Structure formats: C-alpha cells, structure tokens
C-alpha positions as CSV (number, residue, x, y, z in Angstrom):
1,M,19.1,-25.9,8.6
2,V,18.8,-23.5,11.6
3,L,19.7,-19.9,11.1
4,R,21.1,-17.6,13.8
5,V,19.3,-14.3,14.3
6,V,20.6,-11.3,16.6
7,V,18.3,-8.4,17.2
8,T,19.9,-5.5,18.7
9,L,18.7,-3.4,21.8
10,L,19.0,0.1,21.2
11,E,18.5,3.0,23.6
12,E,15.1,4.0,23.4
13,T,14.2,1.6,20.7
14,S,10.8,1.5,19.5
15,L,8.9,-1.6,21.0
16,F,6.9,-2.4,17.8
17,E,9.9,-2.8,15.8
18,L,11.6,-4.6,18.5
19,A,8.7,-7.2,18.9
20,V,8.3,-7.7,15.1
21,P,11.6,-9.9,14.4
22,C,11.1,-11.3,17.8
23,A,7.9,-12.6,16.7
24,V,8.6,-13.6,13.3
25,F,12.0,-15.2,13.9
26,A,11.2,-17.1,17.1
27,G,9.8,-20.2,15.5
28,E,11.3,-23.1,13.6
29,G,14.3,-22.5,11.5
30,Y,15.7,-19.8,13.5
31,E,17.8,-19.4,16.8
32,L,16.9,-15.9,18.1
33,T,19.1,-14.1,20.5
34,L,18.6,-10.5,21.9
35,C,21.9,-8.5,22.0
36,A,22.5,-5.5,24.2
37,T,24.4,-2.5,22.7
38,A,25.3,-0.6,26.0
39,P,28.3,-1.6,28.0
40,E,26.2,-2.7,31.2
41,G,23.0,-2.6,32.7
42,A,19.4,-2.3,31.3
43,Q,18.6,-0.1,28.4
44,R,15.7,2.5,28.4
45,A,12.6,2.0,26.3
46,P,9.7,4.2,25.8
47,G,7.1,4.4,28.7
48,G,9.8,4.0,31.4
49,L,10.5,0.5,30.6
50,R,14.0,-1.1,31.1
51,L,15.3,-3.7,28.7
52,E,17.9,-6.3,29.2
53,A,19.6,-9.1,27.3
54,E,21.8,-11.6,28.4
55,H,24.2,-11.4,25.3
56,G,26.4,-8.4,24.1
57,L,28.1,-7.5,21.0
58,E,30.0,-10.7,20.9
59,S,26.8,-12.3,19.7
60,L,27.1,-10.7,16.3
61,R,30.1,-12.8,15.4
62,E,28.3,-15.8,15.1
63,A,25.1,-14.2,13.5
64,D,23.6,-15.4,10.2
65,L,21.2,-12.5,10.3
66,I,21.2,-9.0,12.5
67,V,18.2,-7.0,12.8
68,V,18.5,-3.3,13.9
69,P,15.3,-2.3,14.9
70,A,14.0,1.4,14.9
71,C,16.3,4.1,16.7
72,M,15.4,7.1,18.6
73,M,15.7,10.0,16.1
74,D,16.4,12.9,18.5
75,G,20.1,12.9,19.9
76,Y,20.9,9.2,19.4
77,E,24.3,8.3,18.7
78,P,25.1,4.6,18.0
79,P,27.9,3.3,20.0
80,A,31.2,3.2,18.3
81,A,31.4,-0.6,19.3
82,L,28.0,-1.6,17.7
83,L,29.1,0.2,14.4
84,D,32.4,-1.6,14.4
85,A,30.5,-5.1,15.2
86,L,28.3,-4.3,12.3
87,R,31.1,-3.6,9.8
88,E,33.0,-6.8,11.0
89,A,29.7,-8.7,10.5
90,H,29.0,-7.2,7.0
91,A,32.7,-7.9,6.0
92,R,32.3,-11.7,6.8
93,G,29.0,-12.1,4.9
94,A,26.3,-11.8,7.3
95,R,23.1,-10.2,6.4
96,I,22.1,-7.1,8.3
97,A,18.5,-5.7,8.3
98,S,17.3,-2.3,9.8
99,L,13.6,-1.3,10.5
100,C,12.3,1.9,10.0
101,S,14.9,4.5,11.5
102,G,17.2,1.8,12.2
103,A,18.6,2.6,8.5
104,F,20.4,5.6,10.4
105,V,22.5,3.1,12.4
106,L,23.5,1.1,9.3
107,A,24.3,4.5,7.4
108,A,26.4,5.5,10.4
109,A,28.4,2.3,10.1
110,G,28.9,3.2,6.3
111,L,27.1,0.3,5.1
112,L,24.5,2.1,3.0
113,D,26.8,4.2,1.0
114,G,26.2,3.8,-2.5
115,R,23.0,1.7,-1.7
116,P,19.4,1.8,-1.9
117,A,17.8,2.0,1.3
118,A,14.2,2.3,2.5
119,T,13.4,4.2,5.6
120,H,10.0,5.7,7.0
121,W,8.8,8.4,4.5
122,M,8.8,10.9,7.4
123,Y,12.5,10.4,7.9
124,A,13.7,10.2,4.3
125,E,14.7,13.8,3.7
126,E,16.8,13.6,7.1
127,L,18.5,10.3,5.9
128,R,19.5,12.1,2.8
129,R,20.7,15.1,4.5
130,R,22.7,13.3,7.0
131,H,23.9,10.4,4.6
132,P,24.2,11.7,1.1
133,Y,25.8,8.9,-0.2
134,V,22.8,6.7,0.5
135,R,20.5,6.3,-2.3
136,V,17.2,6.8,-0.3
137,D,13.9,5.1,-1.5
138,D,11.1,6.7,0.2
139,R,8.6,4.4,-1.9
140,S,9.4,1.0,-1.3
141,L,8.0,-0.7,1.8
142,Y,11.3,-2.5,2.2
143,V,14.6,-2.7,-0.1
144,D,16.5,-6.0,-0.5
145,D,20.1,-5.3,-1.6
146,G,21.5,-8.8,-1.1
147,L,23.2,-8.8,2.3
148,I,21.9,-5.3,3.3
149,L,18.0,-5.1,3.8
150,T,16.1,-2.1,5.0
151,S,12.4,-1.4,5.6
152,A,10.0,1.7,5.9
153,G,8.2,2.3,9.2
154,T,6.3,0.1,11.5
155,A,4.1,-2.2,9.8
156,A,6.6,-2.5,6.9
157,A,8.9,-4.1,9.5
158,I,6.6,-7.1,9.3
159,D,6.8,-6.8,5.3
160,L,10.5,-7.1,5.4
161,C,10.7,-9.9,8.0
162,L,8.1,-12.1,6.3
163,H,10.3,-11.5,3.0
164,I,13.0,-12.8,4.6
165,V,11.4,-15.7,5.8
166,R,10.0,-16.2,2.4
167,G,13.6,-16.2,0.9
168,D,15.0,-18.6,3.8
169,Y,12.3,-21.2,3.7
170,G,9.7,-20.3,1.1
171,T,6.4,-18.8,0.5
172,A,4.4,-21.5,2.8
173,A,6.4,-20.8,5.8
174,A,6.1,-17.0,5.5
175,A,2.4,-17.3,5.0
176,E,2.3,-19.6,8.0
177,I,3.9,-16.9,10.2
178,G,1.6,-14.4,8.7
179,R,-1.4,-16.2,9.4
180,R,-0.1,-16.5,13.1
181,M,0.2,-12.8,13.3
182,V,-3.1,-12.2,11.3
183,V,-1.5,-10.0,8.7
184,A,-0.9,-10.5,4.9
185,P,2.1,-12.3,3.8
186,H,2.7,-9.7,1.2
187,R,1.1,-6.2,0.5
188,E,0.3,-4.5,-2.6
189,G,1.7,-1.0,-3.6
190,D,4.3,0.8,-1.6
191,Q,4.4,3.4,1.3
192,T,3.6,6.7,-1.0
193,Q,-0.1,5.3,-0.2
194,Y,0.4,6.4,3.3
195,A,2.4,9.5,2.9
196,L,0.6,12.7,3.8
197,P,-1.2,14.5,1.0
198,P,0.1,17.5,-0.8
199,A,1.0,20.5,1.3
200,P,-2.1,22.8,2.1
201,V,-2.7,25.8,-0.1
202,P,-1.3,29.1,1.3
203,P,-4.2,31.2,2.8
204,Q,-5.8,33.4,0.0
205,S,-4.3,36.5,1.3
206,E,-0.9,35.3,0.6
207,G,0.8,35.3,-2.9
208,L,-1.0,32.8,-5.2
209,G,-3.2,31.6,-2.6
210,Q,-6.3,33.0,-4.2
211,V,-5.5,31.7,-7.5
212,L,-5.0,28.0,-5.9
213,G,-8.1,28.2,-3.9
214,W,-10.1,29.2,-7.1
215,A,-8.3,26.0,-9.1
216,L,-9.3,23.5,-6.2
217,A,-12.7,24.3,-6.3
218,R,-12.7,23.5,-10.0
219,L,-10.5,20.4,-10.3
220,H,-13.2,18.5,-11.9
221,R,-12.8,20.9,-14.9
222,P,-10.1,21.1,-17.6
223,L,-7.7,23.8,-16.4
224,T,-4.7,25.4,-18.3
225,I,-1.6,27.4,-17.1
226,A,-2.8,30.1,-19.2
227,E,-6.2,30.4,-17.5
228,L,-4.4,30.2,-14.1
229,A,-2.0,33.1,-15.2
230,S,-4.9,35.0,-16.3
231,R,-6.6,34.8,-12.9
232,A,-3.3,35.9,-11.3
233,G,-3.1,38.8,-13.7
234,V,0.5,37.9,-15.3
235,S,2.1,36.2,-18.3
236,T,2.3,32.5,-18.4
237,R,6.1,32.6,-17.9
238,T,6.0,34.8,-15.0
239,F,3.2,32.6,-13.5
240,G,5.4,29.6,-13.9
241,R,8.3,31.2,-12.1
242,R,6.3,32.7,-9.4
243,F,4.6,29.3,-8.9
244,A,7.8,27.3,-8.6
245,A,9.2,29.9,-6.1
246,E,6.0,29.9,-3.8
247,V,4.8,26.2,-4.3
248,G,7.9,24.6,-4.9
249,V,6.7,22.6,-8.0
250,T,5.5,23.2,-11.5
251,P,1.6,24.3,-11.8
252,L,1.1,20.9,-14.1
253,K,2.6,18.6,-11.0
254,W,0.7,20.8,-8.4
255,L,-2.5,20.2,-10.4
256,N,-1.9,16.5,-10.8
257,Q,-1.0,16.2,-7.3
258,Q,-4.4,17.8,-6.0
259,R,-6.4,15.8,-8.4
260,L,-4.7,12.5,-7.1
261,A,-5.4,13.7,-3.4
262,R,-9.2,14.5,-4.2
263,A,-9.5,10.9,-5.9
264,R,-7.9,9.4,-2.6
265,E,-10.4,11.4,-0.8
266,L,-13.5,10.2,-2.7
267,L,-12.1,6.6,-2.7
268,E,-11.8,6.6,1.1
269,T,-15.2,8.3,1.9
270,T,-17.5,7.6,-0.8
271,D,-19.0,4.7,-2.7
272,L,-18.8,6.5,-6.1
273,G,-17.6,4.3,-8.9
274,V,-14.1,4.9,-10.4
275,D,-15.6,6.6,-13.5
276,A,-17.2,9.2,-11.2
277,V,-14.2,9.3,-9.0
278,A,-12.1,10.2,-12.2
279,E,-14.5,12.7,-13.5
280,R,-15.0,14.5,-10.0
281,S,-11.2,14.8,-9.6
282,G,-10.5,15.9,-12.9
283,L,-8.4,12.9,-13.9
284,G,-10.8,12.4,-16.9
285,S,-11.3,8.7,-17.4
286,A,-11.3,5.5,-15.2
287,D,-8.2,4.1,-17.5
288,S,-6.7,7.6,-16.6
289,L,-7.2,7.3,-12.9
290,R,-5.7,3.8,-13.0
291,Q,-2.4,5.0,-14.8
292,H,-1.9,7.9,-12.1
293,F,-2.5,5.5,-9.2
294,H,0.1,3.0,-10.7
295,R,2.5,5.7,-11.5
296,A,2.2,7.5,-8.3
297,L,1.1,5.1,-5.8
298,A,2.1,1.7,-7.3
299,T,-1.5,0.3,-7.0
300,T,-5.0,0.4,-8.3
301,P,-7.9,2.6,-7.1
302,A,-9.7,-0.8,-6.4
303,A,-7.0,-2.0,-4.0
304,Y,-6.4,1.4,-2.3
305,R,-10.2,1.6,-1.5
306,R,-10.1,-1.8,0.1
307,T,-7.2,-0.7,2.1
308,F,-8.2,2.7,3.3
309,R,-11.9,2.8,2.8
310,A,-13.6,4.6,5.9
311,G,-16.3,2.4,7.8
312,T,-19.7,3.4,6.1
313,P,-19.3,5.6,3.2
314,K,-21.2,8.7,2.5
315,R,-23.8,8.0,-0.2
316,L,-23.2,10.2,-3.1
317,S,-24.9,10.1,-6.7
318,S,-22.7,10.0,-9.7
319,S,-24.5,12.6,-11.4
C-alpha cells in the first residue's frame, strides 16, 4: 500500500516544519507531493528564498494525508481556495495534519471547531483568542483526533510525523526513520517542559514585590499564607485578593510554580541528588518532587535532567 501525502507550501512558511514531512514521508510506503497554495509563481520563504511546486491545489483531491506546515503569524491570511480545498478533503475522509502554527490554517477552515488541537505553547493563547471554539491543548507535543492531527512547535513536528508512520506501518518503520534522522522515535513528557518559567517577580518597590522577593529567598522553608500576609501587613483575606490582582494566581499556586522552577534550575545546573533538589526547592521529599513533575510536566526529575542538563554541572554539596 502506498499512501499519497501532499505537503502545502504557504507564504513565508517555516523551512524546518516544511522539511520535516518531506524527510519523513519521502521513503517507502509514501508518495510525496508538494502543493503550491498561491495562484501562480514562486512563494516567499524566510531568508529571501523562493519556493516552487509543480502541483497546485488540485493535488489535494487525491491525497490520503495532507500536511500543513507552520504559517507566518503576522498578517498571514490563508487563501480562500486553500481553505475550501481543505474542507473538501476532510469531507471525503482524508487525514489532515498541521505542524506548529499551521493549526491556525486548519482553524480558519473550521476544521478544529470543537476539537482538541495542539500548537506551539507560545501561540496557544492567540489560538484561543482567534478561535474560541477550538479546544486548545498547550501541553501535548501532538494531538491525534482521528482525521485531524496537530502538533506543537518545531521538533514536535517530527514527533507527529513519526506517530503517523507508526500508525500506518508499525513501530519498526517509525524507529527506522528515527534512526535515519538521528532522533528518538518517541519523546517522554510534553511541551510544558520547554515552556518559559513563571513570570518574573515585580520590583521590590512595586506592590507585593518586596514580599515575593523575601519568599523567593526562602523557598526551602515552609511558608504559610498567613506568614506572607503578615510580611505584607494585611489580613490573609486581603492578601489573597491583592495577590490574585497583582500576580494573577493564588499564593499557593505561585509558591508551587516558583518551587518547581527552582527544582528545574537545580536539575539543569547541578549534580545534586533528587532528595537534595526537593529539599532546596521546598518541595519536601523525592516522592513529592516526582509527583509535582508528573502533574506539571508529565515527566520525572531523572528524565528531565537527562534532557536539559547543562554541559558540566556546578558541584554543590548536598548539605
């Protein structure tokens, strides 16, 4: 069985997300076609490149799988003809996959309404704002919702494409392509591992900044809301209201976010054991640290360290 894969060329598309499906689906079992989405002529790409394809939107009519790579986020409007072609392909039962911000093209075609969909964590809020009926998943590396598949950014495009191969031809076929591309056929965790840490603490001269700075220096200690409120010179109820207004989350959630960020930093930059990381970050025991990592990052401290540990860790004693 040979499956026909069509990859769409978008104006100013990301070259990486364009190259990934071309690399994955260029081998045995697939017939790969590049499809122009502009009426005529070459299409622009970053770095002054111009991209051309021999086929137009008519190629989508025979596709078993259509892949829409990342699109330009500023000012890009998908052509109406492309959106119509995607709707027609979906109606006849073709699979359609988007990579990174390519989810915005599928959403513009109405194909994501009521569905879970992944995109790069940096674009998740914008996708929610533009398309409120989409169930945006900003944690997953990719989402397989049957005929509609979506991925997070950049390397997650590889994850989704290998997932498709795994479903089409089995684990061994996906593993072989992974070896050829020198990538893992399956990654642990989700994209929350790669998202930025919590927002920085406000300057100590502003609002609750002084109290938050004091707390950050003492994350290894048990800290109560009453203690923080006392530092701020207000009641716990008033402190909770002010905290939510200034920071955007509850004091307890903020403390957990900061402690998790401290634990991530220690795992990345030191060779401290898991027990010591848990103690210094204020998360208590190794078991508690593992529970926080599983709940927030869908991975383990050990797996996180293997992925993100800096070159030569700074030596710290565990005392």
